[in-house]
C-alpha positions in Angstrom: 32.4 -31.6 -1.7 31.8 -30.4 -5.2 29.5 -33.5 -5.8 27.6 -32.8 -2.6 27.1 -29.1 -3.6 25.9 -30.3 -7.0 23.5 -32.5 -5.4 22.1 -30.0 -3.1 21.5 -27.5 -6.0 19.8 -30.1 -8.0 17.8 -31.4 -5.0 16.4 -28.0 -4.3 15.5 -27.4 -7.9 13.6 -30.6 -7.9 11.7 -29.6 -4.9 10.8 -26.1 -6.4 9.7 -28.1 -9.8 7.6 -30.5 -7.7 5.7 -27.8 -5.4 3.4 -24.9 -6.2 2.8 -21.5 -4.4 -0.6 -20.5 -3.1 -1.3 -16.9 -2.3 -4.3 -17.0 0.0 -6.5 -13.9 -0.3 -9.1 -14.6 2.5 -8.6 -13.0 6.0 -5.3 -14.9 6.7 -3.6 -13.0 4.0 -1.1 -10.5 5.8 -1.0 -8.0 2.9 -3.6 -8.2 0.3 -2.5 -5.2 -1.9 1.1 -6.3 -2.2 -0.3 -9.7 -3.0 -1.5 -8.5 -6.4 2.0 -7.1 -7.1 3.5 -10.4 -6.3 1.4 -12.5 -8.7 1.5 -9.7 -11.4 5.2 -9.3 -11.4 5.7 -13.2 -11.3 3.6 -13.2 -14.6 5.8 -10.6 -16.2 8.8 -12.6 -15.6 7.1 -15.3 -17.8 5.5 -17.4 -15.3 1.9 -18.5 -15.4 -0.7 -19.2 -12.7 -4.3 -19.5 -11.9 -6.8 -17.2 -10.2 -9.1 -19.4 -8.1 -12.3 -17.5 -8.1 -14.3 -17.5 -4.8 -11.7 -20.1 -3.2 -10.5 -18.4 0.1 -11.2 -14.9 -1.1 -9.9 -15.4 -4.8 -6.6 -16.9 -4.1 -3.9 -17.3 -6.5 -1.9 -20.5 -7.4 1.2 -20.3 -9.3 4.7 -21.8 -9.9 7.3 -21.9 -7.2 10.5 -20.2 -7.6 13.1 -18.9 -5.2 12.2 -15.3 -6.3 8.5 -15.3 -5.6 9.3 -16.8 -2.0 11.9 -14.2 -1.4 9.7 -11.3 -2.6 6.6 -12.4 -0.5 8.7 -12.6 2.7 10.2 -9.0 2.0 6.8 -7.5 1.4 5.1 -9.5 4.1 2.7 -11.4 1.8 1.5 -14.6 2.9 2.3 -17.6 0.6 1.9 -21.4 1.3 4.4 -23.7 -0.6 2.3 -26.7 -1.2 2.8 -30.0 -3.1 1.8 -30.5 -6.7 -0.6 -33.2 -5.2 -2.2 -30.7 -3.0 -2.3 -28.1 -5.6 -4.0 -30.6 -7.8 -6.4 -31.3 -5.0 -7.3 -27.7 -4.7 -8.0 -27.4 -8.2 -10.2 -30.3 -8.4 -12.2 -29.0 -5.6 -12.7 -25.5 -7.3 -13.7 -27.1 -10.5 -16.5 -29.4 -9.0 -19.7 -28.7 -10.7 -21.8 -28.1 -7.6 -19.4 -25.4 -6.2 -19.5 -21.7 -7.2 -15.8 -21.5 -7.9 -13.6 -21.5 -10.8 -10.1 -21.9 -11.8 -9.0 -19.1 -14.5 -5.6 -19.2 -16.2 -3.5 -16.3 -15.7 -1.3 -16.0 -19.1 0.7 -12.9 -19.2 1.0 -9.6 -17.3 -0.7 -6.7 -19.2 0.9 -3.6 -20.1 -0.4 -0.8 -18.0 -1.1 2.9 -18.7 -2.5 5.7 -16.6 -4.1 8.7 -18.2 -3.1 11.6 -15.9 -1.8 15.2 -16.1 2.1 15.1 -16.1 2.3 17.5 -13.0 -0.3 15.5 -11.0 0.8 14.4 -7.6 1.0 10.6 -6.8 -1.7 10.9 -4.1 -4.3 12.7 -6.5 -5.4 9.2 -7.8 -6.4 6.1 -5.9 -5.2 4.0 -8.7 -1.8 5.3 -8.7 -1.6 5.0 -5.0 -2.6 1.3 -5.5 -0.2 0.6 -8.3 2.7 2.2 -6.7 2.1 0.4 -3.3 1.8 -3.1 -4.9 4.8 -2.4 -7.1 3.1 -2.9 -10.3 4.8 -1.1 -13.3 2.9 1.4 -15.3 3.4 4.5 -17.8 1.8 7.7 -17.5 0.2 9.5 -20.5 -1.9 12.5 -21.2 -3.6 14.1 -24.0 -0.7 14.5 -26.4 0.6 10.9 -26.1 -3.1 9.7 -26.6 -3.6 11.9 -29.8 -0.3 10.6 -31.3 -1.6 7.0 -31.0 0.5 5.8 -28.0 -2.5 3.7 -26.6 -1.8 1.1 -29.1 1.3 0.1 -26.9 -1.0 -0.8 -24.0 -3.7 -3.4 -22.9 -5.1 -1.6 -19.9 -5.8 2.1 -19.4 -7.0 3.8 -16.3 -8.5 7.4 -16.4 -7.5 9.8 -14.1 -10.2 11.8 -12.4 -10.4 14.0 -15.5 -13.2 16.2 -16.7 -13.7 15.2 -20.3 -16.4 17.8 -20.8 -13.9 20.6 -20.9 -15.4 22.2 -17.8 -12.3 22.0 -15.5 -14.1 19.9 -13.0 -16.9 22.6 -12.4 -14.6 23.9 -9.9 -15.1 27.4 -11.1 -17.9 28.4 -8.6 -15.7 27.5 -5.6 -12.1 27.9 -6.6 -11.9 30.4 -9.4 -9.8 32.7 -7.5 -7.6 29.9 -6.1 -4.0 29.9 -7.6 -4.0 26.1 -8.2 -7.3 26.3 -10.3 -6.1 29.3 -12.4 -2.7 27.5 -13.0 -4.6 24.2 -14.1 -6.9 26.3 -16.6 -4.1 28.0 -18.1 -2.1 24.9 -18.7 -5.1 23.0 -20.3 -5.9 26.0 -22.5 -2.2 26.3 -23.5 -2.1 22.5 -24.4 -5.1 22.8 -26.4 -3.9 25.7 -28.3 -0.6 24.2 -28.9 -2.3 21.0 -30.4 -4.4 23.4 -32.7 -7.7 23.1 -30.9 -10.0 26.2 -30.4 -11.1 24.9 -26.9 -10.4 22.4 -24.1 -13.7 20.8 -24.7 -12.7 20.0 -28.4 -9.4 18.7 -27.2 -10.9 16.5 -24.7 -13.6 15.2 -27.0 -11.0 13.9 -29.4 -9.0 12.2 -26.5 -12.3 10.7 -25.6 -12.7 9.4 -29.3 -9.3 7.8 -29.0 -10.0 6.1 -25.8 -13.3 4.9 -27.2 -11.4 3.4 -30.2 -8.8 1.8 -27.8 -11.7 -0.1 -26.1 -13.4 -1.0 -29.3 -10.2 -2.4 -30.6 -10.0 -4.8 -27.4 -8.5 -2.6 -24.8 -9.4 -2.7 -21.1 -10.4 0.6 -19.6 -11.0 1.4 -15.9 -12.1 4.7 -14.6 -13.1 6.3 -11.2 -14.5 9.6 -10.0 -15.3 12.2 -12.5 -13.6 10.0 -15.3 -16.6 7.9 -15.4 -19.6 10.1 -15.9 -17.9 13.0 -17.9 -16.5 10.4 -20.3 -20.2 9.5 -21.3 -21.3 13.2 -21.2 -18.6 14.2 -23.7 -19.9 11.4 -26.0 -23.6 12.3 -25.6 -22.9 16.0 -25.9 -20.4 15.7 -28.8 -22.2 18.1 -31.3 -23.1 20.6 -28.5 -21.5 23.2 -26.4 -22.5 22.4 -22.7 -19.6 24.6 -21.2 -21.2 27.6 -19.5 -19.7 31.1 -20.9 -18.5 31.7 -17.3 -16.0 28.9 -17.9 -15.4 28.5 -21.5 -16.1 32.0 -22.6 -18.7 31.1 -25.6 -22.6 30.7 -25.5 -24.3 27.4 -24.6 -26.0 25.4 -27.5 -29.8 25.5 -27.5 -32.0 22.9 -26.1 -29.0 20.7 -24.9 -30.9 18.1 -22.9 -33.3 17.4 -25.7 -30.4 16.9 -28.2 -28.0 14.5 -26.2 -27.1 11.4 -28.1 -27.3 8.2 -25.9 -26.6 6.0 -28.6 -22.8 6.9 -28.4 -22.5 6.5 -24.5 -20.8 3.4 -22.9 -22.8 3.0 -19.5 -25.4 5.9 -19.3 -28.5 7.1 -20.7 -31.6 9.1 -20.0 -29.7 11.8 -17.9 -29.7 15.5 -17.9 -26.5 17.6 -18.1 -26.4 20.4 -15.5 -25.7 23.8 -17.1 -25.5 26.2 -13.9 -21.7 27.1 -13.6 -22.5 27.6 -9.7 -23.5 23.8 -9.4 -20.7 21.5 -8.4 -22.2 18.7 -10.4 -22.0 17.6 -14.2 -25.2 15.8 -14.6 -28.2 13.6 -13.1 -25.9 10.5 -13.4 -24.3 11.1 -10.2 -26.2 10.8 -6.9 -27.1 13.9 -4.6 -24.4 13.9 -2.0 -25.5 14.9 1.5 -22.9 13.8 4.0 -25.2 15.1 6.8 -27.8 12.7 5.8 -26.1 9.5 6.4 -23.6 8.3 9.1 -20.3 7.1 7.8 -20.4 4.1 9.7 -23.6 3.2 8.0 -22.5 4.1 4.5 -21.6 1.1 2.7 -22.1 -0.9 -0.8 -22.6 -4.6 -1.4 -21.0 -6.7 -4.0 -23.0 -9.0 -6.2 -22.4 -12.6 -6.2 -21.9 -14.1 -9.7 -21.6 -17.7 -11.0 -18.0 -18.2 -11.3 -18.2 -20.6 -14.1 -20.7 -18.9 -16.1 -20.0 -15.4 -15.5 -16.1 -15.5 -14.8 -15.5 -11.8 -15.9 -17.9 -10.1 -13.1 -16.7 -12.7 -10.7 -12.9 -11.8 -11.3 -13.9 -8.1 -10.7 -15.6 -8.7 -7.6 -13.2 -11.1 -5.8 -12.8 -9.9 -2.3 -12.4 -11.3 1.5 -15.6 -9.4 2.3 -18.9 -8.7 0.5 -19.8 -5.4 1.9 -17.4 -2.5 1.5 -17.4 1.0 3.2 -18.7 3.8 1.0 -16.6 6.9 0.0 -17.4 10.2 -1.9 -15.9 11.5 -5.1 -16.8 14.2 -7.5 -18.8 11.2 -9.0 -19.7 9.2 -5.8 -22.1 6.6 -7.4 -24.6 6.6 -10.2 -28.3 6.8 -10.3 -29.7 3.2 -11.2 -32.2 4.7 -13.7 -29.3 6.4 -15.8 -27.5 3.0 -16.2 -28.1 1.1 -19.5 -29.7 -2.3 -19.5 -26.7 -3.8 -21.3 -24.4 -2.9 -18.4 -23.6 -5.3 -15.7 -24.0 -3.9 -12.2 -21.3 -5.1 -9.9 -22.2 -3.4 -6.7 -24.9 -1.2 -5.2 -26.0 0.5 -2.1 -28.9 -1.6 -0.7 -32.1 0.2 -0.6 -30.7 3.4 -2.2 -30.9 2.9 -5.9 -27.2 3.7 -6.3 -24.9 1.7 -8.6 -21.3 2.0 -7.1 -19.4 -0.4 -9.5 -20.4 -1.6 -13.1 -18.9 -3.3 -16.1 -19.6 -3.4 -19.8 -18.4 -4.3 -23.2 -17.7 -1.8 -26.0 -16.6 -3.5 -29.2 -13.9 -6.1 -28.6 -13.1 -4.4 -25.3 -14.5 -3.8 -21.9 -14.9 -0.7 -19.4 -15.3 -0.7 -15.6 -16.6 2.5 -13.8 -16.0 2.7 -10.0 -17.7 5.7 -8.3 -15.9 7.7 -5.8 -12.4 9.0 -5.3 -10.4 7.1 -2.6 -11.8 4.0 -1.0 -9.9 4.9 2.3 -10.6 8.7 2.5 -14.4 9.1 2.8 -14.7 12.7 1.9 -11.4 13.5 0.1 -11.6 17.2 0.1 -9.1 19.5 -1.9 -5.7 19.7 0.3 -6.4 16.6 2.2 -3.3 14.5 3.1 -2.4 11.6 1.0 -3.8 8.0 2.0 -0.8 5.8 3.4 -1.7 2.4 2.2 0.7 0.7 4.5 -2.1 1.5 7.1 -4.7 -0.2 4.8 -3.0 -3.5 3.5 -6.1 -5.4 3.4 -8.4 -2.5 2.0 -11.4 -4.2 0.2 -12.2 -1.0 -1.6 -8.6 -1.1 -3.0 -9.0 -4.7 -3.9 -11.4 -4.0 -6.4 -9.2 -1.5 -8.2 -6.4 -4.3 -8.3 -8.9 -6.8 -9.6 -9.2 -4.7 -12.6 -5.4 -4.4 -13.2 -5.0 -8.1 -13.0 -8.2 -9.0 -14.9 -6.8 -8.8 -18.4 -4.0 -11.2 -17.5 -6.6 -13.8 -17.9 -6.9 -13.3 -21.5 -5.1 -15.9 -23.5 -4.6 -13.7 -26.5 -3.0 -10.1 -26.5 -5.0 -7.0 -27.8 -5.0 -6.6 -31.5 -5.1 -3.2 -33.1 
């Protein structure tokens, strides 16, 4: 009996060693979002794998263990256990020179940080929703942690829909008497004072500098909504006061739009800063939003098709089971094409509307990706709206773009150096 049990154990182990796990990411996948968590945590346990770009929606091929099979079943993620021979056949198919596919090695799970206020609710940020639903571990940090150098511990950073210009989201005109707005302003002003800054603008600018250096040293930065354009506005207006006196209490600098420095920005140039405190818009980077002008059913953006073998990075960032994705609004919904730098790679745009929805670029040794809008499954997302339940959107193509960015650093063979 003992010998039979031993034989069974070794036989099962032999089967595992001689097989692989394929995680399909096409329309046959039962839960696309949790599939990212499955492969991410598998890498975190010391396993390796491959990202099969443009093969069945950007599928994953990895080692077979009892743990990954169990977790996939519990999370309703479809996996296919295949032989090593079949796995080799798939890789051979993907690597053929005449097909637009590629096999990218996934080496190690990156360390993840989310820049977000300590009292932010989980549903305030689509990225936090995605990470929590996919069960991908991450740490939260905010201004104090960034300024003391904690970013050195991480590979990948997401920027909460922050206003890095120090204008508190330009919510003053609409919500200046709302208790939540008053409380938020007070907390930020107290934080700035406790860190020896004269204003929130000065505090946020130093935070932007730290994040800029994080990227320059090889970090991966991903931002959505107002975390995109206000980051660049803060850099361009570093030497200027662009905060209206109604919001910041001090006079504006002179000739602001003639003095903006676009050489220091990541993605945008040739834009104007809007100085009217009653205007709920930071600059001419963002598109003009008119929800009455276009039907929600007709609002979509299209992912560009890249060469998997020659342009693996943008190909990774655009992996999906569909090429057209429903649009969605945010404080920064999408970016005017004429404000996007030529050095930036446009990943998705709205056809015929000169709107860039999704872009990627390099800064120093690192990269940044900007994704316009607030929540891919909440079209308008107004203040006070109920949180999105991702269990109802398990195959959301808009959320897949977020998780592509989370997994992207795993394709780097060497860890970031600081």
